[in-house]
C-alpha positions in Angstrom: 82.4 51.5 89.0 79.8 50.5 86.4 78.3 47.0 86.3 75.7 46.1 83.7 73.0 47.5 85.8 74.6 50.8 86.9 72.9 54.2 87.1 73.7 57.5 89.0 71.9 59.9 91.1 72.8 63.3 89.6 70.8 66.3 90.7 72.4 68.3 93.4 69.1 69.7 94.7 67.1 66.5 93.8 66.9 65.4 97.1 64.9 68.4 98.1 63.4 68.1 94.6 114.2 68.2 98.2 114.1 65.1 96.7 115.2 63.3 99.8 116.8 66.3 101.7 114.6 66.4 104.6 113.4 64.1 107.3 109.8 65.1 107.9 107.8 64.5 111.3 104.3 65.5 109.6 101.4 64.7 111.7 102.8 61.6 113.2 104.1 63.0 116.4 107.6 63.8 115.5 108.5 60.5 114.0 111.5 60.7 111.7 111.3 58.7 108.6 114.2 57.5 106.1 115.0 60.2 103.9 115.6 57.9 100.7 111.8 56.9 100.8 110.4 60.0 102.0 111.9 61.8 98.9 109.5 59.8 97.0 106.4 60.0 98.9 103.6 61.8 96.7 102.8 65.3 97.9 99.7 65.1 100.5 99.7 61.4 101.0 99.4 60.1 104.5 102.1 57.8 105.9 101.5 55.5 108.7 103.6 56.4 111.5 106.7 54.6 112.4 106.7 52.8 109.1 109.5 53.3 106.2 107.1 52.7 103.4 109.1 51.9 100.2 107.7 54.6 98.0 110.5 54.8 95.7 109.5 51.4 94.5 106.8 53.1 92.8 107.3 56.8 92.7 110.5 59.1 91.6 112.0 61.6 93.9 109.4 64.2 92.7 106.8 62.0 94.1 105.6 61.2 90.6 104.4 57.5 89.9 106.9 55.6 87.6 105.1 53.9 84.5 107.6 53.6 82.0 109.2 56.0 79.3 106.4 56.1 77.2 103.8 56.6 79.9 103.7 60.2 81.1 100.0 60.0 82.0 98.0 56.9 83.6 95.6 55.0 81.2 93.6 52.9 83.6 91.5 50.3 82.3 88.6 48.4 84.0 89.0 44.4 82.9 85.6 42.7 83.9 85.5 39.2 85.0 82.2 38.4 83.4 83.0 38.5 79.7 84.4 35.1 79.6 82.7 33.9 76.4 81.2 31.0 78.1 77.8 32.5 77.9 77.8 32.4 74.0 78.6 36.3 73.8 82.0 37.4 72.6 84.8 36.9 75.3 87.0 39.8 76.3 90.1 38.0 77.8 93.5 39.1 79.3 95.0 38.5 75.8 92.5 40.9 74.4 94.1 44.1 76.4 96.2 46.4 74.7 99.0 45.9 77.3 101.5 48.2 75.7 99.0 51.1 75.8 97.7 51.0 79.5 99.5 51.7 82.8 97.2 50.1 85.1 94.3 47.4 85.1 91.5 47.0 87.5 89.8 43.7 87.7 86.2 44.1 88.3 85.2 42.8 90.8 85.9 41.5 94.1 83.3 41.6 96.8 82.8 41.9 100.5 81.7 38.3 101.6 79.2 37.6 104.2 82.4 37.2 106.6 83.4 40.7 105.7 86.4 39.3 104.1 87.5 40.2 100.4 86.2 37.4 98.0 85.9 36.5 94.5 83.9 33.3 95.3 84.6 29.6 95.8 87.5 28.3 94.0 86.6 25.8 91.1 86.9 25.5 87.4 83.8 27.7 87.1 85.3 30.6 88.8 86.5 33.0 86.1 88.8 34.7 88.2 90.8 31.7 89.6 89.9 28.6 88.0 88.4 28.9 84.5 90.4 28.0 81.5 89.9 28.6 77.6 91.1 25.7 76.0 92.2 26.5 72.3 92.1 30.1 72.6 95.2 31.7 71.3 97.1 33.7 74.1 94.7 32.2 76.8 97.0 29.4 77.7 97.7 29.2 81.3 100.9 29.9 83.0 102.1 26.9 85.1 103.9 28.9 87.3 100.9 29.9 89.4 98.9 27.7 91.7 95.5 29.1 90.4 94.0 29.6 86.7 91.4 31.8 85.5 91.9 35.5 84.8 94.3 36.1 87.6 96.8 33.6 86.2 96.7 35.3 82.7 96.8 38.8 84.3 100.3 37.8 86.0 101.4 36.0 82.7 101.0 39.1 80.8 102.5 41.3 83.5 105.5 39.4 83.1 106.0 40.6 79.7 104.8 44.2 80.7 106.4 44.7 83.9 105.4 48.5 84.2 101.9 47.6 84.1 100.1 47.4 87.6 97.1 45.3 88.4 94.5 46.2 91.3 91.6 44.3 92.7 88.6 46.4 92.5 86.1 45.8 95.3 82.4 46.4 95.1 80.6 48.1 92.1 77.0 49.1 91.6 75.7 45.7 92.3 78.2 44.3 94.9 78.4 47.3 97.2 75.7 46.0 99.3 75.8 42.3 98.6 77.4 39.7 96.3 76.6 37.2 93.6 77.1 33.6 94.9 78.5 30.8 93.1 75.2 30.0 91.2 74.7 33.9 90.2 72.4 34.7 92.8 72.6 38.0 94.6 73.0 37.7 98.3 71.8 40.8 100.2 74.8 40.7 103.0 75.3 44.3 103.4 78.7 44.4 101.9 80.4 47.4 102.5 77.6 49.2 104.2 77.6 46.6 107.3 81.5 45.8 107.1 82.4 49.7 107.9 79.3 50.9 109.8 77.3 49.4 112.5 73.2 49.3 112.4 73.4 52.3 115.0 75.8 54.3 112.6 78.9 53.7 114.7 82.3 52.5 113.0 82.5 49.2 112.7 85.9 48.6 113.5 86.1 44.8 113.8 84.5 44.5 110.5 87.1 46.9 109.0 90.0 45.1 110.3 88.9 41.8 109.0 88.3 43.3 105.5 91.5 45.1 105.6 93.5 42.3 106.7 92.0 39.9 104.1 92.7 42.6 101.4 96.4 42.3 102.2 96.5 38.7 102.1 94.5 38.7 98.8 96.9 40.9 97.0 99.8 39.1 98.2 98.3 35.7 97.3 97.4 36.8 93.8 100.1 39.2 92.7 98.1 42.4 92.7 99.9 45.9 93.1 97.0 47.3 95.3 93.3 47.4 96.0 90.8 49.9 94.4 87.8 50.6 96.6 84.5 50.8 94.5 81.9 51.7 97.5 78.7 53.0 96.0 77.7 55.1 97.8 78.9 56.1 101.4 76.7 59.3 101.2 74.5 60.7 103.7 71.9 61.3 100.9 68.9 59.3 101.2 68.0 56.7 98.4 71.7 56.8 97.0 73.1 53.8 95.1 71.6 50.5 94.2 67.8 50.2 95.2 68.5 46.8 96.4 70.5 48.1 99.1 68.4 51.3 100.6 66.6 49.2 103.3 70.1 48.5 104.8 72.0 51.7 103.7 69.5 54.4 104.4 69.2 53.2 108.0 72.9 53.8 108.3 73.4 57.1 106.4 74.5 59.0 109.4 77.6 56.8 110.1 78.5 55.9 106.4 81.1 58.5 105.8 83.0 58.3 109.0 83.1 54.5 108.3 84.5 54.9 104.8 87.3 57.2 106.3 88.2 54.5 108.8 88.0 51.9 106.3 90.5 54.0 104.1 92.8 54.8 106.7 92.9 51.2 108.0 93.6 50.0 104.7 96.2 52.4 104.1 98.1 51.6 107.2 97.9 47.9 106.8 99.0 48.1 103.2 101.9 50.3 104.3 103.0 48.0 106.9 102.9 44.9 104.5 104.7 46.9 101.9 107.5 47.7 104.3 107.8 44.0 104.9 107.7 43.2 101.4 109.8 46.2 100.0 107.4 47.3 97.7 104.7 50.0 98.1 101.0 48.7 97.7 98.5 51.3 96.0 95.3 52.3 97.5 92.6 54.1 95.0 89.0 54.7 94.7 86.2 54.9 92.2 84.7 58.3 93.3 81.6 59.8 92.4 81.3 62.7 90.0 77.8 63.7 91.0 77.2 66.9 93.1 74.4 65.4 94.7 76.2 62.4 95.9 79.3 64.6 96.8 77.2 67.0 98.9 76.4 63.9 101.2 80.0 62.9 101.7 81.3 65.9 103.8 84.7 66.9 102.4 85.9 63.5 101.1 88.4 63.4 103.9 89.8 60.3 103.0 91.8 61.6 99.8 94.9 61.7 101.8 95.0 57.9 102.1 94.8 57.3 98.4 97.6 57.0 95.9 94.9 58.6 93.5 91.3 59.0 92.7 89.7 57.7 89.7 86.7 60.2 89.1 83.4 58.2 87.6 82.7 61.4 85.5 79.8 59.7 83.5 76.4 58.5 84.0 75.7 62.2 84.4 72.4 61.9 82.3 70.7 58.5 81.7 67.1 57.2 81.4 66.5 57.1 85.2 65.0 60.3 84.8 63.4 62.7 82.1 66.3 64.9 81.2 68.0 64.0 78.0 71.6 65.0 78.1 75.2 63.5 77.6 76.5 60.6 79.7 80.0 62.3 80.1 80.4 65.7 78.8 83.7 67.6 79.4 82.0 70.9 80.2 79.0 72.9 81.1 77.1 74.7 78.4 74.7 76.6 80.6 71.7 74.8 78.9 71.5 71.7 81.1 67.8 70.9 81.4 68.2 69.1 84.6 70.0 72.0 86.3 67.8 74.7 84.6 64.8 73.0 86.3 66.2 73.2 89.5 67.1 76.8 89.1 70.9 76.2 89.4 71.6 78.5 86.8 69.6 81.5 88.1 70.8 81.0 91.8 73.6 83.4 93.0 74.3 80.9 95.7 75.1 78.5 93.2 77.2 80.9 91.1 75.4 79.7 88.0 78.0 76.8 88.0 76.8 73.9 86.2 78.0 70.9 88.1 77.1 67.8 85.9 80.3 67.6 83.8 83.8 66.2 84.0 85.6 69.6 84.7 83.5 70.4 87.6 84.2 66.9 89.2 88.0 67.4 88.3 88.1 70.8 90.1 86.2 69.3 93.3 88.8 66.8 93.8 91.8 69.4 92.7 90.9 71.4 95.9 92.6 69.0 97.9 94.9 66.8 95.8 97.6 67.4 93.0 96.4 67.2 89.6 98.7 64.1 89.2 96.8 62.0 91.9 93.5 62.7 90.2 92.2 60.6 86.9 89.1 61.4 84.8 86.6 58.8 84.0 85.7 58.1 80.4 82.8 55.6 79.3 83.2 53.2 76.7 79.5 52.7 76.7 76.3 54.5 75.8 73.7 55.9 77.6 70.3 56.6 75.9 66.8 57.6 75.8 63.7 56.6 73.8 60.7 58.6 72.6 62.3 62.0 73.2 60.5 65.1 72.7 61.8 68.6 72.1 65.4 69.5 72.4 67.8 70.1 69.5 68.5 66.5 67.9 67.5 65.3 71.2 69.9 67.1 73.4 68.2 69.0 76.5 64.9 67.3 75.5 62.6 65.0 77.7 62.0 61.6 77.7 59.2 59.6 79.8 61.0 57.3 82.4 58.7 54.6 81.7 60.3 50.9 81.8 60.0 48.7 78.6 59.5 44.9 78.5 62.3 42.6 77.5 61.6 41.6 73.9 63.1 40.2 70.6 64.4 42.2 67.8 67.3 44.9 67.4 64.6 47.5 68.8 64.7 46.1 72.5 63.5 49.0 74.5 63.7 51.3 71.2 67.3 51.9 71.6 68.9 49.0 70.1 71.0 47.9 72.6 73.3 44.9 73.5 74.0 45.2 77.3 70.9 45.2 79.0 70.3 46.3 82.3 67.8 44.5 84.0 66.0 44.1 87.5 66.1 41.2 89.7 62.8 40.3 88.1 64.5 40.2 84.7 62.6 43.3 83.3 64.7 45.4 81.2 65.2 49.1 82.0 65.7 51.7 79.3 69.2 52.7 80.0 70.6 52.2 76.6 73.9 50.7 77.5 75.8 49.6 74.7 79.7 48.9 73.9 81.0 51.6 71.8 81.8 49.2 69.1 78.2 48.5 68.6 77.2 52.2 68.7 79.7 52.9 65.7 78.1 50.2 63.8 74.5 51.7 64.5 76.1 55.1 63.4 77.1 53.6 59.9 73.9 51.5 59.6 75.6 48.1 59.9 74.1 45.2 61.5 76.9 43.2 63.0 77.4 39.5 62.6 77.6 39.1 66.3 73.8 40.2 67.0 72.7 36.7 66.8 75.0 35.9 69.6 72.9 38.2 71.8 69.4 36.7 71.0 68.6 38.6 67.9 67.3 37.1 64.7 69.5 36.6 61.8 67.5 38.9 59.4 67.3 41.7 61.9 67.2 45.3 60.3 67.5 48.7 61.6 64.6 51.2 62.1 65.7 54.4 60.8 69.0 55.9 60.7 71.4 57.3 63.3 72.8 60.4 62.7 76.2 61.5 64.6 75.9 64.9 66.6 78.4 66.8 68.3 78.8 69.6 70.8 82.0 71.3 70.8 81.3 73.5 74.1 80.1 70.1 76.0 82.9 68.1 74.3 80.1 65.4 73.7 79.1 63.2 70.6 75.7 61.4 70.5 73.7 59.4 68.0 70.1 60.9 66.9 67.6 58.7 65.2 64.9 61.2 64.0 62.4 58.3 63.2 62.5 56.6 66.5 63.4 59.7 68.5 66.2 57.8 70.2 69.2 59.6 71.8 72.2 57.6 72.3 75.1 59.3 74.1 78.5 58.2 72.9 82.3 58.7 72.9 84.7 58.7 69.9 87.8 59.9 68.6 87.2 63.7 68.8 85.8 63.7 72.2 88.2 61.3 73.5 91.0 63.4 71.8 89.8 66.6 73.5 89.6 64.7 76.9 93.0 63.7 76.5 94.2 67.1 75.6 92.4 68.5 78.6 94.3 66.0 80.7 97.7 66.9 79.4 96.8 70.9 79.5 96.0 70.6 83.0 98.9 68.3 84.4 96.1 65.6 85.2 97.3 62.2 86.2 95.4 60.4 83.5 92.3 58.7 82.5 90.3 55.8 83.5 88.0 53.9 81.5 85.1 51.7 82.0 85.4 49.3 80.4 88.0 48.0 78.1 85.8 45.8 76.4 83.7 48.5 75.0 86.6 50.0 72.8 86.5 49.4 69.2 88.4 48.7 66.0 87.3 48.1 62.3 87.2 44.7 60.8 87.6 45.5 57.1 87.4 41.7 56.3 83.9 41.8 57.7 82.8 45.4 57.2 82.0 46.2 60.8 83.1 47.3 64.0 84.1 44.8 66.6 86.1 45.1 70.2 89.6 46.8 69.6 91.7 49.5 71.2 91.1 52.7 69.1 90.2 54.9 71.7 92.8 53.5 74.3 95.7 53.8 71.7 94.4 57.3 70.9 95.1 58.3 74.6 98.3 56.3 74.6 99.6 58.4 71.7 98.5 61.7 73.4 100.1 61.0 76.7 103.5 59.5 75.7 105.0 62.7 74.7 103.3 64.9 77.4 105.1 66.7 80.1 105.1 64.9 83.6 101.9 65.4 85.4 101.3 68.0 88.1 102.7 66.6 91.6 102.2 69.5 93.9 98.9 70.0 95.7 99.2 73.9 96.1 99.0 76.1 93.1 101.8 78.4 94.7 105.0 77.8 96.9 104.0 77.4 100.5 106.4 77.8 103.7 108.7 75.0 104.1 108.2 75.2 108.0 104.9 73.8 109.2 103.5 73.9 113.0 100.9 71.6 114.1 97.6 73.4 114.4 94.9 70.9 113.7 91.9 71.8 111.0 88.8 69.8 111.1 85.3 70.1 109.4 83.0 68.4 111.6 79.1 68.3 112.4 77.7 68.3 108.8 74.1 68.1 108.5 72.6 65.0 107.0 71.0 64.4 103.7 68.6 67.2 102.4 69.2 69.2 105.5 72.8 69.9 104.4 71.9 72.7 102.2 73.7 75.2 102.5 76.4 73.2 103.8 77.2 74.5 107.3 79.8 72.4 109.2 81.7 73.3 111.8 85.6 74.3 111.2 87.5 73.2 114.5 90.8 74.5 115.0 93.0 73.0 117.6 96.5 74.4 119.0 98.8 71.4 119.3 101.9 73.7 119.5 103.6 75.1 122.7 102.8 78.5 121.7 99.4 80.3 122.4 97.8 82.0 119.2 97.0 85.5 119.9 93.5 87.1 118.9 93.8 88.4 115.3 95.9 85.2 114.3 95.2 84.9 110.4 94.6 81.7 108.8 94.4 81.3 104.9 93.5 78.1 102.9 92.2 77.2 99.3 89.2 75.4 98.5 88.1 74.1 95.0 86.6 76.3 92.5 83.7 73.6 92.2 82.3 76.0 94.8 81.5 79.7 94.1 83.8 82.6 95.9 81.1 83.2 98.5 82.3 81.1 101.5 81.6 82.9 104.8 81.4 82.3 108.4 78.6 83.0 111.1 81.0 83.1 114.3 82.8 86.4 113.9 86.0 85.0 112.2 85.6 87.6 109.5 85.9 84.6 106.8 86.1 86.0 103.1 87.6 85.1 99.7 90.7 87.1 99.1 91.6 85.7 95.7 89.1 84.0 93.3 90.2 81.3 90.8 87.0 81.7 89.1 83.9 83.9 88.8 80.7 83.6 86.9 79.5 80.9 84.9 81.6 77.8 84.0 80.3 77.4 80.6 83.6 75.8 78.7 85.4 75.1 81.9 86.5 76.6 85.3 89.2 79.2 84.9 91.0 78.3 87.8 91.7 75.7 90.6 91.4 77.6 93.9 89.3 80.0 95.8 91.6 81.6 98.7 90.2 82.3 101.9 91.3 84.3 105.1 90.0 84.1 108.4 91.1 85.3 111.9 90.8 84.6 115.3 88.7 87.4 116.7 90.6 89.8 118.9 89.4 88.6 122.0 89.8 85.1 121.2 93.5 83.6 121.8 93.9 79.9 121.6 96.4 78.6 124.4 98.4 75.3 123.7 95.9 72.2 123.8 92.9 74.6 123.4 90.1 74.1 120.4 87.7 76.6 119.0 85.0 76.0 116.6 83.4 78.6 113.9 80.3 77.8 111.9 81.5 77.6 108.1 79.0 78.0 105.4 79.1 77.3 101.6 77.0 76.4 98.8 78.4 73.6 96.5 80.4 70.8 97.4 84.2 71.0 98.0 86.7 68.4 98.8 88.8 69.2 101.9 90.4 72.7 102.0 94.1 72.8 101.8 97.1 74.9 101.3 96.9 76.1 104.9 98.9 79.1 106.2 98.8 80.8 109.7 100.8 83.7 110.5 102.4 83.7 114.1 104.7 86.5 115.0 104.8 87.9 111.6 105.8 84.5 110.2 103.9 82.5 108.0 103.8 78.6 108.3 102.5 75.8 106.7 100.1 73.4 108.4 101.4 69.7 109.3 97.9 68.4 108.2 98.6 69.2 104.7 101.1 66.4 104.7 103.3 68.4 102.1 106.7 67.3 100.9 109.6 69.0 102.0 108.0 70.7 105.2 109.8 70.6 108.6 107.3 70.7 111.6 108.7 73.4 114.0 107.7 75.3 117.1 106.5 78.9 116.2 109.1 81.4 116.7 111.8 78.6 116.2 113.5 76.7 113.6 113.5 73.5 116.0 111.1 70.6 115.6 109.2 70.0 118.6 110.4 67.5 120.9 107.3 66.7 123.1 103.9 67.9 122.7 102.7 70.5 125.4 101.3 68.9 128.4 100.2 71.9 130.6 99.0 75.1 128.9 100.0 78.3 130.1 97.7 79.9 132.7 97.6 83.0 130.9 98.2 83.7 127.1 100.8 86.1 125.8 99.1 89.5 125.1 102.1 91.4 124.0 102.7 91.6 120.2 106.1 90.9 119.1 108.3 93.9 119.4 110.4 93.4 116.3 108.3 93.7 113.3 109.1 91.4 110.3 111.7 92.7 107.7 110.0 94.7 105.3 110.7 94.5 101.6 112.9 97.4 99.7 110.4 100.1 98.8 112.7 101.4 96.1 111.8 100.1 92.7 114.2 99.5 90.0 114.7 102.5 87.6 111.3 103.2 85.4 109.2 100.8 87.6 106.9 102.2 90.0 106.0 99.0 92.0 108.2 98.1 95.0 111.1 95.6 93.9 110.4 91.8 94.6 112.0 90.3 97.7 112.3 86.8 98.2 111.1 85.4 101.4 108.4 88.1 101.6 104.8 87.1 101.4 102.5 88.7 98.6 98.9 88.5 98.4 96.5 88.5 95.5 96.4 91.9 93.8 99.9 93.0 95.0 102.4 94.4 92.2 106.1 94.0 92.1 108.7 95.1 89.7 111.6 92.5 88.9 114.1 92.4 86.2 112.5 95.3 84.1 108.9 94.1 84.2 106.0 94.7 86.4 104.4 91.7 88.1 101.0 91.1 89.7 100.3 88.3 92.3 97.2 86.4 91.4 96.9 84.9 94.8 99.1 84.2 97.9 102.9 83.5 97.3 106.0 83.3 99.1 109.6 82.6 97.5 108.3 82.3 94.0 110.2 84.5 91.7 108.4 86.5 89.2 109.2 85.2 85.5 109.7 81.6 86.6 106.0 80.3 87.3 104.7 80.2 83.7 101.4 81.7 82.1 99.3 79.4 84.5 101.4 80.6 87.7 100.9 83.0 90.5 102.6 86.1 88.7 101.0 87.9 85.7 103.3 89.7 83.8 102.3 93.5 83.4 105.2 94.0 80.8 108.3 96.0 80.4 108.6 98.9 82.7 
């Protein structure tokens, strides 16, 4: 998550330029779980084997988070520890939070100490988290029920009044991923996440991970948090990613960072599950995840999402003054004109599918490929990004600005972009990032010099140079301020853009929004005639969400089989860094059943429309996309969530129990872990245990009985005779007046197949089974072809 010194790598090519009825065994080796808690487990969430995790303390029997009757979607606010008012600048304390409008608060930041333990520094009166007090500040009185003071005391004080709000300790951030700030404010280059999770030789540092995970459990128990939010920036194989101060250490470990991250998240999940079972409440685990296609390209298939209650997408910092391309900070959609992407020939490349990937919609669909929409939250910035000396473009948009630094100085024209929150390097030199709270941007828009500027070191007689005109692009869903006199472009957010993003969340069943940071929101002070910190944007989202339908709780876009078999799928052997384009991992299939899979066995799966529909293999498995959720450019948004793929074991390649086979997979833009798998064995389609789907029972192929023990000795000869009894075929006589075959429950239908049902014709958009036409809605699998 952002700290005052945050920036993002963005260019992909820049490195080269029910409800409690079933007891599931899932992938845990057949361990049975208590049905009452299993009924509340979110779809696709990993469960620690042998632990009765108290999911129902947080989730309902649909696997949806319980947040209060007026909170159908999440509003997650980052609350920072450094806006204490002690430095003379305006404070933003727990008493300033709009508690009735938010659902979760992430405290920024804890860090990984030199001992690999979670820490917020040494206790004492100067520690903002645990020791500081604010005498005389209304609402900031300490609650004597707690043995600590500071922000943590106040968070728990207000949680008593708002018990539906959950708090999480966020660890890391841009400045403290690879180190931390000591009690004097000096940064200590300890290695942070990089060395805690990954050894110098690239191997997993299990000891460091265990130390951290144990300390995280102790920490949240001590300070009353509901979970842990990991902001590791960034465990990617792409060189020179993250804070430049960390590169010397992080670049040497690149080959092992993703694996270390995955083990870290698994260890945290398991330790939090065990602690929650003891304490009688489910502890949450979340992450702040990058939205940059460049960074995600080096994170394999983000295979740690199964350990997360939800993911917060940092869908901002998509353009900024760290390179020359002038564009919006956090556009919702692509417009086909992004100068950075055009320079890399993304729009002209058939391999890319003309998909612009520097926007929120693309990042959402990346994660949607492996998670329910309700376990995803999109990020919104309550701060600006800016450029000075912009040349070309339309009112600056898609123009260029030289990436020269600027010295720190006085006056309201520091760096030429009138910013309050200054990005500085360790030498104190300011960079032209244009980072401002949104309330200051609103004053710039209205030509107001607020009375607060003197508290940031500006002269009392400061005047603005030139005028800031508000611009808006409806295709991008992006506002900005343009100062034609100074050639300054400031990317902003306001009611129009935030309202459109809230509608996007509601319409697509997304879990909610995350904002960095609450102190940037604005409100109008009529008495002073200026904008100040407030809750305008947060309240707008609350109002949009409170009457929304429940969020999407299912990972699959259609109904999958309820019987699952234990066939393992793993994407592995990713190339590193700039060598990983196109993306060509091995797909490893392991038969963990007691039944041999004959040659020709078909697997189907979905991957997100963040990548075009041109996936293939180089191993003779006939990989092909059989249903496309989106084709063509993504101007104005991707139209569907999934590309569905089919592949088959070669005719000569049977797979005995316990055996493994690899194929070389090939795709061109990043996707998260492919999901919604089916395998057809003996004419019956099964789900796979690895999808961790709700409501599935693991069975042996050809039976309805859960396996008792795994196979120990594979048969010497795999079966070669196909089943003698073909599967039941659907009736071929359509209803009177309808030409297509009648729909039959239980039958499998693939994309493009048509049926007749209740006097209408219907066309399947993708693979489906047991999903009755007419019941799936406009966005469901069946397209209504009209009366027949």
